[in-house]
N, C-alpha and C positions, 0 to 999 in steps of 0.2 A: 387606504387610510381611513376613508369614510366608514367602511364596514367595521374596521377595528374600533373606531370611536363609538359606533352603535353598540358593539359588543361591550365596550367599557360601561355603557349606561346600564347594561343588564346586570352589572355586578352589585347593584344596590342592595340586593337581598343578603349579600355576604358581608357587607361593610356598612358602616354608618357614615352619614355625611357630617361635614364640619358643624353645621348649625345644631344638629341633634346632639352632637358630642358636647358642644359648648353649653347646651342647656342643662346638662346633668351637673349635679353638685360635685364639686371637686372631692375626690376620694371615694366617690360612689360610682365611678364610671365602670360599665361592664366591660370585661375583657372580651374582645371580639376577634375573630380570625376569618380568613378566607377559606371557604370550602375547597377541598382538593381539586375537584373537577373544574372549578373556576380558574385555576391556574392556567388552563388551556384555552381561555376565552379568546385569545388573540391568534389562535392557529388558523392558517388559511387552508385552502384545498390541498395544496402540496404537503403541508404539514400533516393533514389528516391521512393522506395516503402513506406518508412515511411512518406515522404512528401505527397505522393498520398493519403495514408490512413488518414493522419492528415488533409489534405485539404477537403476530402469528409466528414470527421467527423465534421470539422469546419463549412462546409456548412449546414449540418444537425443541428448542434447546433445553427447556426445563424438563421435558419428558425423557431426555436422553439418559439421565442418571437412574431413574426408576427402571428404564428398559435395560440398563446395564445390570441392575440387580436381578432382573428376570433371566438375562443371559448367564449371569453368574451362577444362578441356581441350576441351570442346565449343565454348566461346567462341573459343578459339584457332583451331580448325578452321574455324569460321564466318568469322573474319577472313581466313584463308588461302585458303579455297575460294570464298566467296560473291563474286558479281560484281555490280557496279553497284547497281541498285535492289533486289537481293535481300538486301543486307546488313542493312538495318533490320528487315525482317520476321523474318529468322533470329535476329538478335540479340535481338529482342523475345521470341521463344519461349524463348531461353535465360534471359533476364532474368526471365521469369515463373516459371521453376524456382527462381530465387533468392528470389522472393517467397514461394513455398510453403515453401522451406527456412527462411526467416526466421521465418515464423509458427510452424512446428513447433519450431524451435530456441528461440524466445522462450518458448513454453509449457513446454518441457522444462526450460529454465534456471530458470524461476520455481518449478516444482515441486521441482526438485533442491535449490535453495538453501533454500526454505521448509521442506521436509520434514526435511532434515538439521539445520537450525538448531533446529527445534522439538524433535526427538528428542534432540539433543545437550544442550539446556537441561534437558529433562525427566530424562534419565539422570544428568547431573551433579548435579542437585538431589537426586535419589534417593541417589546415592553420598554426597553431603555429609551427608544426613540419617542414612544408615546408619552413616557413620563417627562422627558425633556420638553416635549411640545406642551403638555399640560402645565408644567411649571412656567413656561414662557407666557402662557395665556392667562395665568392667574392675575387677579387684581392686586394692587400694591398693598392693600389691607392684609392680604394673606401672608405676605412677607413680613409685615409689621408684627404679626401676632403668632403665626403658626410654624414658620419654617425659617431656617437659616441656610447660608451658603454651605457650611460644613455638613449639614444634614443632607442636602441635595447631592453633594459630592459623595458622601458615604453611601447613600442609597444607590446612586448610579454605578459606583465602582464596586461596592461590596454586596449589596442586597441582590442586584441582578445576577451575580455569580451564584448566590444561594438559590435563587429562583431557577436559574438554568440547571443547577444540580438536581433540583426537585422535579423538573419536567423533562430531563434528558435521560442519560443512560441509566440513572437510578430507577426510573420507571421500568425500563426493560429488564433490569436485574430483578426488580420486585415481581414482575410478571413471570420471569423465569423460575424464581424460587417458589412462587405460588403454584406454577405448573408442576414443579418437582414435588411439592407437598401433595397436591391432588393426585398426581400420577403415582406417587409412592403408595398412597392408601388404596387407590383403585387396584393396583397390582397386588398389594398385600391382601385385600379382601377377596380378590379373584383366586389367589393361590391358597389362602387359608383364613377364611373369615373368622373362625372361632379363635384361633391363635392371635389374630389381629385385634379382636375385641379384648382379649386379655391384656395385650400390650398397650391398648389405648388408655389404660388407667393413668398413665403418666402425662397425657396430653393436656388436661385441664391446668396443670401447673404452668406449662409453657404458655398457653393462651392467656391465662390470667396475668402473668408477669409481663407479657408483651403488651397487653392492653394498658396496664398500669404505667409501663414505661412510656408508651406513646402519649398518654394523658399528661404525665409529668413533663415530658419533653416539650409538648406543645405549649404548656404554660410558661415554662422557664425560657424557652427560645425567644418569646416576645420580650421578656425582661432583658435578656442578654442583648438583643438587638438595640433596645433603647439605651442601654449602658454604652454600647460601642458607638452609637450615633452621637451621644454626648461627648465621647472622647474625640470623635471626628470633628465636632464643633470646636473643641479646644485647639486641635491641630490647625484647622483652617484659620481661626481667629489669630492664633499666635503667628503663623507664617505670613498671613495676609497683612499683619501689622508688625513685621519683624523689626522695622526701624524703631517703632515705639517700644517694643519689648526689649530691644537692645539698649534703649536709653534708660529704662527703669530696671536695672539689673536685678534688684531684689524681687521685683514682680515676677521674674522668671520662676522663682520658687512657687509663687501662687499658681502660675500656669501649669507648672510641673505637678503641683498638688492636685489641680483639677483633672489633669491627665491621669495621674495615679488613681484618684478616687473613681473616675469614670471607668477606667480599665480594671480596677480592682473589683468593681461591681460585676463587670463582664467576666472577669476571671473566676470569681466565686460562683456566679451563676452557671458558667460553663462547666465548672468542676462538679457542681451539684447535678447538672444534667448528665455528665459522663458517668457519675457513680450509679446512675440507673441502669447503665448497660450491663453491669454484673448481675442484675436481677435476671436478665434474659439468659446470660451465660450460666448463672447458678441454676436456673431452671433446667437448662440443658444437662448440667451435671446431675441434678436430681433425677432427670429422666434416665440418664445412664444408671443411676443408683437403682431406681425402680425396675428398669428393664433388666439389670443384672440379677436382681432378686428374683424377678419372674423367670428369667432364663435359667437360674439355678433350680427353682422349683419345677420348671418345665423339664429340665434335664433329669432331675430326680424322678419325676413322674414317668418320664419316658423310660428311664432305666428300670424302675420298679415294674412297670407294665411289661417291659421287654423280658424281664426275668420270669414273671409269672407265665407269660406266653411261652417262653423258651422251655421252662420246666414242664409245662403242660404238654406242649407239642413233643418235646424231647422224650417224654415218658407216656406218650399217647396210648401205647399198648397197655401199660399198667393202669392208666386212668380208665381206659375202656373196659379193661377186665374187671376192675373194681367198681365200674359204673360211677366213676367219680367226676363226670363232666359237670354235674350241678354243683358239686362241692368246689371244683376248680374255679368255676365262674363266681361262686360266692366268695372264695378266698381272694379272687382278683378284685372284686368290688370292695370287700372289707379292707383289703390292703390300701386301695386308693382312698377310701373314706377316712381311714385312721391316720394315714401318713401325709396327705396333701391338703386336707381341709378346703380352705378357700381357693386354692390353686387347682382344684380338681378339674376345672375346664381345660386348663393348660395341659394337664396330664392326659385327659381324655382326647385332646386333639391328636395325640399320637395314634390313638385308636381309630381316627378317621382315615388313617392310611397315608399320613404325610411322610414324604421321603426327606432325606437330609437336604437335598437341594431345595425342596419346597419350604422347609423350615427356615433355611437361611435366606431364601428369597423373601419370605415374609419379614424375617428379622431385619434384613438390609433395607427392604422397601419402606418399612415403618421408620427405621432410623433416618433414611434419606428424606422421607416426608416430614418427619418431626424436626430434624436439624435445619431443614430449609427455612422454617420460621425464624430460627436464630440467624440465618444468613440474611434475612430480610431486615435485620436491625439497622444496618447503615442506611438502607433505603428509607425506612420509616423515620429515622432521625432526620434525613435530608428533607423528607416531605414536611415534617413538623417545622423545621427551620425555614424552609421555603415558604410555607403558608404564613409564618410570622413575618418574614421579610416582605412578602407580597401585600400584606394588609395595608400598610401605609402607602406603598406605591400605587396600589389599585385604588385606594381611597382618593389619592391625589388625581389619578387619571380620571376617575369618575366624578370628581368635584366639578360642579358647574359654577364658575366664578360669577360674581355679580356683574363685573365688567370684563367681558370676554374679548380679548384682542383678536381672536380668530373667528368671531361670530360674523357670519355673512349676512345676517339679517340687518335691516335698517336701510334707510334711504341713502343712495349713492349720489353725491354731488360732483358733477363734472367740473364745476368751477364755483368759487365762492367769492362774494364781495369782501367779506372780512369783518362784518359788524359783530361785535362781541358784547354780550350783556349778561351780567349776573343779577338776577331778580329775586329779592327777598330770600337770600341764601342763608340757611342755618347749617352749621357744620362743626363737627369735632372729630379728631383723629380716632380711629378704631382702638388704638393702643391706650388712649386717654379719653374715654367717652364722656367723662364728667367735666372735662375742661373745654368749654365752648370757645371755639375760635371765631366763628361768625354767628351772629344772631340777627337775622333780617338784613343782611348786607346786600347792597345794590350798587351796581356800577355799569355804565354804558360807555363803550369805546366805538365810535363810528369807524367805518371802513377807511383805510388809508391814513388813519391818525396814529401818531406816536404818543402813547400814554405811558407815563412813568409813575411807578408806585414807590414811595419813600416812607420812611418811618423807622421807629426803633426795631431792634431785633425781636422777633416773636410777635410782631404786630399783625401778621397775616399776609404779608406781601407774597412770599413764596407759595402760600396756600392758594392764592388766586391763580398762580401759574399751574399748580397741580390740578385745580378744578377745570381750567381751560383745556389742559391735556387729557382730562378725564382719567386721571390716576385714581380719583375718588369721585363718588357721586354725593351731592349735598343731601342732608337728611330731609330738608324741605327746601322749597324754592326751585329755581331753574337756572341752568347755564345755557345760554342760547348763542348760536352762530347763525347770522343772517335770519334771526327770528325763529330758528328751528331748535328745539331742545336737543342737546347733545345725545341724549339717550335714544333719540329717534333716528340718529344718523349712524351709519356703519362706522365702527370705531377705526378700522384700518383706513377707511377713506378720509376721515377727518384728520387723523394724525399725519397722513401723507401731505396734508395742506399746511401743517404747522412745523416750523423749525425751532429747535430749542438749544440754547447754550446755557448750561447751568453754572451755579456758583463753584462747584467742584467737578469739573469735567471728567467723565469716565471714558478712557480710551480702551479699546479692546487690545488684549495681549496679541501682538503681531507687529506688522510693519505699518509705517505711516501710509503706505499704499493701501493696506487693508482698511485703514481709517479714512484716508482720502486718496492719495495718489503717489506716494513715494515709497521707498523700500527700506527705510531704517526701522529696526525693531524698537518699539517704544517701551517694552517691558510690561509687567503686570500693573494694571491701573495707570500706565504711562509713567512709571518711575524713572525711565531713562531720559525723560525730558524735564526741563524746569517747569515751574508752575506757569510762567508766562507762555512758554512754548506749547504746553498742553492746552492752555486756553485758546491760543490762536489756531491750533489744529481743530479744536472743537468748533470754533467760529467758522472756519473754512468748511467743515463738514456740514454745518447748518446752511450756509450760503449756497453750497453745491446743490442742495435739495430744491432750491428756488421755491420757497414756500410762500403762500398767500398771507400767512400770519407768522410773525417772528416773535418769539419769546426770549428775552434776554434776562436771565436771573444772575445778576452780578457778573456779566459777561466780560468785563474788563478789570475785575478786582485784582487779578494777579499780574497786571501789566504795569510797567514803569510809565512815567508821565509821557515820555517821548513815544514809546510804543503805543500807549493808549491813544495818543493823538492820531497816529497813523491808522490804528485799527478803528477808532471811532469814526474817522473819515470814511473808511471802507464800509462800516456799518450804516452810516447815514446814507451812503449811496444805495446800499442794499435795502434800506427802509423805504425807498421811494415806491409809491403805489402799493405799499404793504401796510397792513395793520400791525403795529409793533407795540408790545408791552414790555417795558423795561423795569426791572427791579434793581435798585442800586442804593448803596450807602454813600458812595462817592458822588456827591451832587453835581460835580462838574460834568458828569456824563449825561445828565438829564436836563440841562438848562435849555436845550433846543427842543424839548418835547412839546407837542401841541397841547398836551394836558398833563398836569402833575397832580396826583392824588396823594394826600398825606394820610397815612393810616396810623391809628392808635387803638390798641386793644380791640381789633376787629371792626373798627368804625372808621369812616372817612371823616376826618375833622377839618380838612381844607382841600380845596380843589381849584385849579386854575393854571395859567401859564407861569413860567419862571418870574416874569416881571410883575404879573398881577399879584402873585403871592408875596413878592418882596415889598409891595406897597404897605403891607401891615408890618411895621417894625417889631411888633410884639407877637407876631404869628409864630406858629410852630416851625414852619418852613424857614422863616427868616432866622430864627434861633439856630436851626440846623446849619444854615449857610454860614452864619457868623462863627460858629464853633469850629468850622473847617477852614476858615481863612488863615493864611500864613501871615505872619507879622506884617502889619501895615507899613512899617518902616521899610521892610524888605521889598514890598510891592512898589513903593515909591522910588526906591533907590535904583531899581533896575527897570530900564525902559526897553520895550520891545524893539527888536532889530531884525529887519528882513534878512540880512546876511546870516545872522545867527539862526534864523528859522531855516534858511536853506541848508545850513550846516547840519541842523538837526535832521532834515530830510535825508541827508546823506548818511548820517550815523546809524540810521536804522537798517540800512541795506545789508551790511554784513550779517546782522542778526536775522534779517528776513531771509537771507540765503542760507541761514544755518541749518535749516531742515534739509535742503537739497545738498548741502555740503557734508552732511553726516554720512558716515561710512555706509554705502549701500550694502544691503544684505549682510550685515555684520554677524548674522546668525550662522553664516557658513561654517565658521569655526566651531560653533556650537553643534551644528548638525553632524560635523565630522566626529565630534566627541560622543554624541548620542548614538551614532551609527555603529560604534564599536560595541560588540556584544560583551557583557560582563563575563568574567571567567566563571566556570562552574565551581560550585562549592561542595566540598566533601561532607559526608555525614559526621566525620570526626570533628569538624569545626563546630557544628551544631551541638555535638555531644560535649565538647569542651565548655560551651556556654551553659550546658546543663549540669555542670560540675556540682553546684550547691545541692542538687537533688541526687547526688551520687548514691547514698544509701537506699533511697527509694528505687532508683534504677537498678541497683544491684539485686535487691529483693525482687523487683519486677522481672529481671533477667532470669533469676532462678525459677520464678513462676512460669515465664515464657518457655524455658527449657523443659519444664514438666509438661506444659500443654503441648509442646512440640513432640515430646516422647509418647504422649497418650495415643495419638493416631497409629503410629507404627506398632506400639504395644497392643492396641486394639486389633490391628491386623494379625499380629502374632497369635493372640488369643482366639480370633476367629478361625485361623488355620488349624490350630490345635483342636478347637471344638469340632470342626468338620472331621478331623481325623478320628475323634472319639466315636462318631457315628458308626464307624466300621471296625470297632474293636470288639473283642470277646466280651460277653455280658459282665463278668466280674470286674474286668478292667474298665469297661464302659462306666459302671456305677461309680467306681472309685475315682476315675479321672474326671468324670462329669461334675461330681461334687466339688472337687478341688478347683477346677477351672471356672466353675460358676462363682466360687468364692473370689477368684481373681478378677472376674468381671465386676463383682461388688466392690472390691478394693479400688479398681480402676475408676469406677463411678465416683466413689468418695474422694479420690485424689483430684478428679476433674472438678468436683464441686468446690474444692479449695483453690485449685490452680487458676481456673479461668477468671473468677472474679478478682483474685489478687492481681493477676496480670493486667486486666483491664483497668483497675483502679490505679495501680502504681504508675503505669506508663501514661495514663491519661493525666494524672496529677502532674507528673514531670513535664509532659508535653505542654499543658496549658500554662504552667509556670514559665516555661522557656519562652513561649510566644509572648506572654505578658512582659517578660524581661526584655525580649528583643524589641518590642514596640516602644517600651520606655527608653531603651538605649538609643533607638533610632530618633525618637523625639528629642532626647537630650542632645544628640549629635546634630540634628537639623538646626535646632535653635542656637547652636554654638558656631554654625557656619558664618563666614564673613558675608557681609551684605551683597558683595559682588556675585556670590553663588546664587542668590535668589533673583538676581537680575536676568538670569538665563531662563528662557521660556520653559525648559524641561524641569525647572525647579520652582515653578509657580505654586501657590498655595493649593490649587486644585490638584495638580499632578502629585505633589508630595503627599497631600492628604490621602489621595487614592492609593499611593504606594504603601503608606502606613496601614491603611485599612485592608487593602486587597492582598498585597504581597505577603504580609505577615500572616494573614489568614490561610493563604495557600501553603505556607511553610509547615503548618500544622499537619499536613499529610505526610511529612517526612518524619515526624516524631509522633509520640502517642501510639495510636493503633498501628500505624505503619511500621514503626520501629519494633513494636512488640511482635508484629507479624513476621518481620525479618528474622528476629531472634528465634521465633518459634519454628520458622522454616528451616533454619540452620540446624536446630535441634532435631527436627523431624528427619532431615537428610542424614545426619550423623547416626542417630539411633536406628533408622531404617536400614541404612547400609550395613551397620554393625550386625543387625539381626540377619540380614540376607547373606552377608559374607560368612557368618558363623554357620549358617545352615548349608550353603553350597556356593562357594565363591565363584565357581565357573558359571553357574546359572545366573548368579547375581550380576556378573559383568554383562551377560547377554541382555538381561532384562533392564539393567541400568542404561544401556545404550538406547532402549526404547522409551525411556522416561519422558523425553520431549513430547512424544506423541501421547503418552499417558496424561501429561500435564494439560494437553490441549483437549483431549476427548475422554480421558479416563480409560484408555485402552492399552492393553499389553497382549502381545501375541506369544504364545508358548509353542515352540516348534518340536520340542521333545520332552518326554517325561521319563525320568529314571526312577525316582522314588517319590511316592505321593506326599509323604510328610515333609521332606526337605523342599520339594517344589512349591508346596502350598505356603510354607513359611516365607520363601523368597518372594513369591508372587504377591501375597497379601501385605507383607511388610512394605515392599516397594510401591504397591498400588496405593496404600494409605499415605505414603510420602508424597506421591504425585498428586493425590487429591488435596493434601494440605497446601502444596505449592500452588495448585491451580486456583485456590481461593484468593491468592494475592493478586490475581488479574484485575480485581476491582480497584486496586491502588496504583496500577501501572500508569494510567494516563495522568492521574492527579500528581504522581511523583515527578513526572516530567515537567509539569507546570510548576511544581513546588521548587524544583531545583533552579529553574530560571528566576523564580521569585526570590529564592534565597540569595542568588547571585546579585540581584538588584539591591536587596537589603544590605548585604555585606559591602557592596560598593559604597553605600552611604556610611556604614560603620567604619570602613577602613580609610575614608578620605580624611586627610588632616586639614583642619580649617587654617587658613592663612592668618586670620585674626580671630582667635578663640576666646570668647568671653568667659568660658568655664575654666580657662587656664588660671591656676592659682599662683603661678610664678609672677615675678615682676616686683618692683619696689613700690613703696608708698611713702608719703610725706606726712609728718605730724602736723605741719602747718603749711598751708598753701597761700602764697601771695597772689597768684593769678597773673603772673607775667607770661605772656604768650608771644612766640615769635615763629614766623614762617620764613624760612631762608632758602631762596632759589628753588622754589617748589614747582615741579612739573607734574601734571596729572592728566590722565585720560581714563575714561570708564572701561572696565574690563571687556564689556561687550562692544565697545567702539574704540579699539586700541589705536586706530589711525587718526582720531580726532583729539587734539590736545585742548583740554578745557582750561587748565591753568598753565601759563607759560612763564617760567623763570620768575615766579611770584615771590617777592620779599615783603614782609609786613610785620611790624612790631606793635603789639597791643599791650600797653603798660598796665600795671596792676591798679585796680580800682577805677580805671577809666572806662568811658563809654565810647566804643568805636562803632560807627555806622558804616555799612557797606551799601553803596548805591550804584546804580547803573542799569543797563539794558537787561531785559529778560534773557537768560542763557549766558550771561557774561562770566559766571563762575561764583556768584555770591553764595548761593546755597551750597555749592561744592565745598567752600571753605568751612562751613558749618559741619558738613559731613566728615571732612578730614580732621577737624578738631576733636570730634567724638570717636575717631578711628573707626568709622564705618568702612573706610578705605584707607590704604596707605599710599603716600605719594610715589610716583614712579622714580623721582629723584628729588634731592633736597631734604631738608629736615624741618620738623615741627617740634618746638620745645615748649615745656611748661616749667617756669621758674628755672630755666637754663638746662633742663634735662629733657632729652628726647622722649616724646610721649610713648613710643613703642617700648620703652624700658619700664614703664609703669605697669602695675597690675591693672588689667583692663576694667575689671569691675570697679575698682577703686577710682580709676580715672573718670569713668562715666558718672560715678556718684558725686563727683565734684562739680558736675555740670547740670544745669537745668535748661530744658529746651521747650519752647513753644513754637511749633512748626506752622507752616503756611496752611496745610490741610490737616488739622488735628485728628488723630485716630483715637477714639474712645473704645474701651473694651465693653463687650456685651454683658454689662453688670450694672450695679446701682451707681448713681452719681457719687454716693459716699465712698464706695470702693474705688472708683476711678480717681477721685481726688486723693484718697489715702495711698493709692499706688505710687504717687510721687514720692512718698516717704517709705516705700517698701511695705505698705500696708499697716504701718505701726502708728500712723497719725491719730491723735486723740480727736474726740468730737469737737472740742473747742478749737483745735488747730484747723480742722476741716472747715468749720463755719467761719473762722477768721479769714482763712484763705479765700473762701467764696465771697465774703464781703469785700475784700480788697479787689477781687476780680469783677466786682459788680454782678455777681451771679447769685447771691443769697436770696434776693427778692424773687427772682423768677423760679429758683429751685423750690422755695417754700410754697409757691403757688401751684406747683405741679400736682396732678392727680394721675393715678394709674389704674388700669383694670387688673384684676387678679388673674394671673396666668403663670404657668410653671416658671420658676426662677432658676438661675444657674446656681452652682455650688458656691459656698462662701469663699472669700479670699483668705487663704492661709497665710498668716503673718510670720511664718518662720521658714527656714530653709529646709526643704525636703530632700535635697540632694544627698545629704549624709545620713538619712534616716534608715537606709538599708531596706532589705526586702526579706521576709514580709514586713508589713507596716508595724511599727512599734506600738505597744499599748498606749504610751503617752500621747502619740499622734492621734490614736482613736479617741481618747478622752477629750483632747483639745478640739478635735474636729466635731465631736458630738455637741460640745458646749457652744461652739461657734454656730453650728447648724441650728441648734435650738434658739439661740439669740437671733439668728438671721430670720427664722421663720415666724417667731412669735414677738417680734418687735412691735411695740404699740403703735408707732408712727408708720403707717403703711402708705405714705406719700412723700412728696418733697425729696429729701436726700435718698430715699429708698426707691426712687423711680428708676426702672430699668431703661437704659439709654438706647437699647437695641444694638443690632450689629453695626459696628462702625459709627454708632451714635445717630442712627437714622430717625430716632424719635425726637431729636432736638433740632432746632434751626441752626444754621451755620454760625450765627453770632453766639447762640447759647453754647454750642460745642466749643467754640473758641474760648469762651470765658471759663468753662470747666477745665479746659486744657491749661489756661493761665493759672487757675487756682491750683492745679496739680503741680505746676512748676514752682509756685510761690510756697506751697507747703513743704517743699523739699529744702528750702533755704540753702541754695547751692552757693559755692564759692565763685562759680563762673555762670553767667546767665547768657543764654543764646536765644535770641528772639528773631525767628525767621517769619517775617510778615505777621507778627503776633496780633496785630489789631486790624488786619485787612478786611475781616468779615464783620466788623462792628459798625454800628451806626455812629453818627457824630457824637451823640451824647454819651453813649457807652464808651466810645474811644477815648473821650476826654477823661472820664472817670478812671478807666483802666490805665490810661497813660499816666495819670497822677499816681495811681497805685504802683505802677512799674517804676516810676521815678523814685518812689520811696524804697522799693525793693532793691533798686540798682545801686543805692548808696553803699560805698565801701566794697563793691563787687566789681569784678571785671565783667563788662557786658559787651556782647557783640550783637548789633542790631542789623538785620537785613530788612529793608523796607523800600516800597515804591512811593508811598505817601511821604512827601518831604516834610510834612508837618510833624511826623513822628520822629524825625532824626535831626531836626534843626538844633536841638539842645545837646547833641553829642559833642564830646571833647574833640573827636577826630572823625571826619567824614572821608571815607575812601571811595573814590569813584572808579568802578571797574568797567573795562571794555575789552572784549575779545580775550579774556583770560589774564589780563594784566591790569596794573594800576595806571589810570590815566591822570587822575588828580587826587590830591590829599590835603586836608586842612580842616579848620572848623567852618561853620556855616558862614560867618562874616567874611572870612578870608576867601572862600570859594565864590561867594556871591559877587565879590568885587573883582574877580579875575576876568580880565578882558578876554572875550571870545572863549570863555570857559564852558566846558560841557555841563557842569553842575548849574551854572547860572542860566544856561539855556533851558535846562529842565525846570528850574524854578519859574522862569519866564513863561514856559508853556502852561505850567500849573496855574500861575497867576492869571494868565489870559483866559484859561478855561473858567476860572471862578468869576472873573469879571464879566 
């Protein structure tokens, strides 16, 4: 690995680093690419041996065809010169040479393909591993500005395949055809240098068109890759946020629009690239044209010269007697000068004593050498595409991050005390360099001290955590551990001493055992667990590390009061003898901290203990505490009771056991499903999807049939031309002129047929793949949420399938399909010619075609008549050559069929809850009366665990119903069921008395506005994110009003951003019915939106890009944007799942007031752990173990003796006191 990393550093000459690229003005960046030989930078010694053996074998395999032409010339001379019973022995000698050639060619071909395939697979796997390693070691700033998850997935799944193609068997094929090219001309010059020079006049056309094609392809391939990477980003963002996309049904059109636009660019660019292929084929046709003309003139010259010679020699006595030798020679010269002009050299070549065998050896050797360049086209295309794909990957591998997680340099500390100091720190985030977070910030936390950071959202609390973890380095100043600058300590060492629990814990897709110690699958980003369960798993993961420094960034924000008390007790035990930094909005969790620092706009405005800060009644901290206090009357009416505390201790146990009680290895059913191989897909099914391109395919089929007939026809003409060499002079002259004209016609026909075939099938193939990608994407986003809970359907896997599998399918259509039609035509025409000439001999030779296909060999055992035998032999030989060219598609076709089966498995699956289904009823007026009747539910991936048990609940129209209880008790599950993310296993859920599964799903979700516990923002502007709540159609005034109500306008207006590539604009209309190709009106609207988007005068504030999943905003800022998104929708039903959990006290109060206004005359369901947010609810429903434990308003429940709710309030009150 170390050697490979060193090799990676050497790539700098072929690519530019990130800093240099950023320094260039936008729009003036130079197009760069990796040089071809640098694709092999990561080859090891075994790879070099394999490449050497593969290259030598490819050279041997390439020389086989020119050698076949040499043997072929001998065979012609045998036919022309042998007499009677000498024919069979002579032919047998030549045939034996074919056998030797076949054996050598077979061994060489096997070694060539095997060695290059193995080394290609090895090197691409190494590149993939190095790329992932390089990605993991990059600093956080790199992900903020330059790369997204979708891009990484696309490059690892798609680009590595393209690189493997460029450094694998395509290299061997290129060396093979290059050897055929050189070998053909070496043999041609050796056998007839003058005739070869005459035929070389057609070569410049071929070379020029090949060079132009490679240049065009190398430029366009990079643009194509960029377009497909953008499409991969759309896929990953959509699937990774499928619950959010499902909520905002009209936004699906926007995502689909982005997908269409990205792939449309890829489609158009790919099509432009493919149209360059006919340039090569056309030049081949032109070569046939020129060669045919030369052949015609050569034949005429040969005939004329032969006639003069025949007349002279046949009348030698007369000539001698009349002393006419000089006159005969003069006539001979005059005849040539007047008749053949510029082709005199070709005619004179006959005078050099060329036999028929030599002439055709030269002819076939030049044809083989020339057409070999045409066969190099797929390899050249793969090289250009591989170089374009490798550029970004090699750039990343070569990129030296500012903060390298794998850097072994720096001081290694075996143990640390835990002193933390931030000294005169100045810092701003790379994505917003003009927005200063810290300016001269200083803070010292002694060893073993618990320090709490509190303050408003965006005040810099989480930034302190990021700096201590060294996710970023300060622009100036120092961050010190035990007095040592973090930049001087080995990063891996210091991070091993730090444990972190973040505000939104990220769990790895896998089991709890993978995350800590149990076996239950948690789903992508932990979606199979509730917020509180995820938080506790993350806490356990941090404590298991036994760190010297513990960083808790809102570690208990997702827990209910009871669970919080238990977990807080565990954390306080874990904090003993550790330096602990706590970031919290919920001040009850920091009251025992040794030091509390209150931050405001990047400055420490107060510092002290809880009691010291409370002494100032007008202080910032005191105001924060007062704003979080529950009604003082409630505090006084409820007295602490030890018995009830004990009961509370007991109530947490079932939930604490919930992780161990979850179904172990519930993915077994999933693995059984994935282990089943998808059924094979026939070409007919793909052809059916290509039906819109039927006319193009029909015309392409005709062109392919013509191209398929050309080679057998060429063989027929060759056999007839050979025959003419041995005819009487008069007949020779007449026949040679006619058949030379037929060569000319065949050349002109190929000039038309080859480009037409390539263009028509390429166009149909690219359109089909674009259609399949779009259909798959539409199908994926229409799947029920339970489908995405399975690990094989995570965003990364599905994104890879959309990028990789659909790309592989292209080998079944386009060129491959054209090749299939062409081969069938070749077989039919070739067999027809052969059977018409001699059906008995045709059957014998046809039995040998498998060997001919493999080595271009056919053995003739007997010869009855030269003309018939030649027709049979050459017709079927050309058929075999045509079929043998398809070997380059064989391996790809096998992969493509498996890829097609995988794609069709998605297309054929019927979603259990399909948001694209237009059926279902709607209501003109919605009252908002909701009822859950005897509902049982368990998640599809954990069928053995019942989340809701016989739940019955009525939510009256216009009322506010709050759901409280332990984490994992089923509160958020109710929210999911109301939106029909899942259907209950039994029971009914009704809206205004009608079961919700009878409603149109899009309409149903449009009636609901949701703010979830962990808000998911799209990688777009803040304006677009808020507007998406109304399907993208919200006005500027509505957006600003919603932001003001959510207390977000002030911080949004103050945001600044750095200029970097922006995503496409949000399309505010439904693209699902726009059809394909894209309608002109769509193009006009898109261009208008595109122009407005890019040239908007205000380049900050609401136009700030939030980053992937909103990473450029703090947790509180994200939550407020999500609330604004829900407010702008003006829904009939409002669902608030921990809507204010990430807000500081001041923001919470303002947002809660705004929500109170919004909730008027709306049915509202509130899920909250903070009791202060639900005390004003009309009904509070207390959940426990999937059922309702208590129900009533706040006053009723607070006065309930031994009540669970009253105990929660008591715990909360005790914490505040």
